[in-house]
C-alpha positions in Angstrom: -3.1 1.7 -14.0 -4.8 3.2 -11.4 -4.1 0.1 -8.9 -0.7 0.3 -10.1 -0.2 4.0 -9.3 -2.0 3.9 -5.9 0.2 1.2 -4.9 3.6 3.2 -5.9 1.6 6.1 -3.9 0.5 4.5 -0.7 3.7 1.9 -0.2 6.3 3.7 -2.5 7.9 5.0 0.8 8.5 1.8 2.4 9.8 0.0 -0.1 13.1 -1.7 0.0 16.0 -0.8 -1.7 16.5 2.0 -4.7 14.4 2.6 -8.2 16.7 0.5 -11.0 16.6 3.0 -13.5 15.7 6.9 -13.0 13.4 6.6 -16.2 11.3 4.0 -15.1 7.4 5.1 -14.6 6.5 2.6 -11.4 8.8 2.2 -8.3 9.8 -1.7 -9.5 11.8 -3.1 -10.4 14.3 -2.3 -7.7 18.1 -2.8 -6.8 19.7 -3.6 -3.7 16.3 -4.8 -2.4 15.4 -7.6 0.3 12.4 -9.1 2.0 12.1 -9.3 5.5 13.6 -13.0 5.0 16.6 -11.5 3.5 15.9 -12.9 0.2 16.5 -10.7 -2.9 13.9 -9.1 -4.5 14.5 -9.2 -8.5 12.4 -8.1 -11.3 8.9 -7.3 -9.6 7.6 -9.3 -6.7 5.2 -11.9 -6.7 3.6 -9.9 -3.7 3.7 -6.5 -5.5 1.8 -8.5 -8.5 -0.5 -10.1 -6.0 -1.0 -6.5 -4.3 -1.5 -5.0 -7.5 -4.2 -7.3 -8.5 -5.7 -7.4 -5.5 -6.3 -3.4 -5.9 -7.6 -3.6 -9.8 -10.4 -5.7 -8.2 -11.1 -2.5 -6.0 -11.1 -0.1 -8.5 -13.0 -2.2 -10.7 -15.8 -2.2 -8.0 -15.6 1.3 -6.9 -13.4 4.0 -9.1 -11.2 6.1 -6.8 -12.1 3.8 -4.0 -7.8 3.2 -3.3 -7.2 6.8 -2.7 -10.4 7.5 -0.6 -9.9 8.6 3.0 -12.0 6.1 5.8 -14.0 8.0 8.1 -13.1 5.3 10.7 -11.4 7.8 13.1 -14.0 9.8 13.0 -15.0 10.4 17.1 -18.3 12.2 16.9 -19.9 14.0 14.4 -23.0 16.3 14.9 -25.5 17.3 12.4 -28.7 19.3 13.6 -30.0 16.8 16.0 -28.5 14.0 14.6 -25.2 12.7 16.1 -22.8 9.7 15.3 -20.0 8.9 17.0 -17.2 6.1 15.5 -14.1 4.8 17.1 -10.9 3.5 15.5 -8.1 5.3 13.6 -8.4 7.6 10.8 -6.4 7.8 7.8 -6.6 5.9 4.0 -8.9 2.8 4.3 -7.4 -0.4 4.3 -7.6 -3.4 2.3 -6.4 -6.4 4.2 -5.4 -8.9 0.8 -3.2 -6.0 -0.2 -1.3 -5.3 3.2 -1.3 -9.3 3.2 0.3 -9.2 -0.2 3.4 -6.5 0.7 3.8 -8.2 4.3 7.2 -9.4 3.6 8.0 -6.7 1.3 7.7 -3.4 2.8 10.0 -2.1 5.6 9.2 -2.2 8.9 10.9 0.7 11.0 13.9 1.8 9.4 15.7 -1.2 9.0 15.3 -4.5 6.6 16.8 -7.8 6.7 19.7 -8.5 4.6 21.2 -12.0 3.8 
């Protein structure tokens, strides 16, 4: 349940189309949804299922890991005599397997390919 909620929460604004029903608990299934290749996405796409399974594995390893913020963007931290510096961008922790599973589904910019 946490994995499904995390996937919807993180990617919900990037899903193509509209929810099929106002009363459904999750974002999928959706109507008028197409992937980047223009194929219609019916029911719950395999990529969403795969991403949710990956997210569940992450959550099993560490409860709450999917909603944890990354400190990757922290440039400098000084506590007393100890100083640390990081590089990278701030924001949510990125899980490559999840992002890869959703690669052809989530919107890129404001456009979505249609057949």
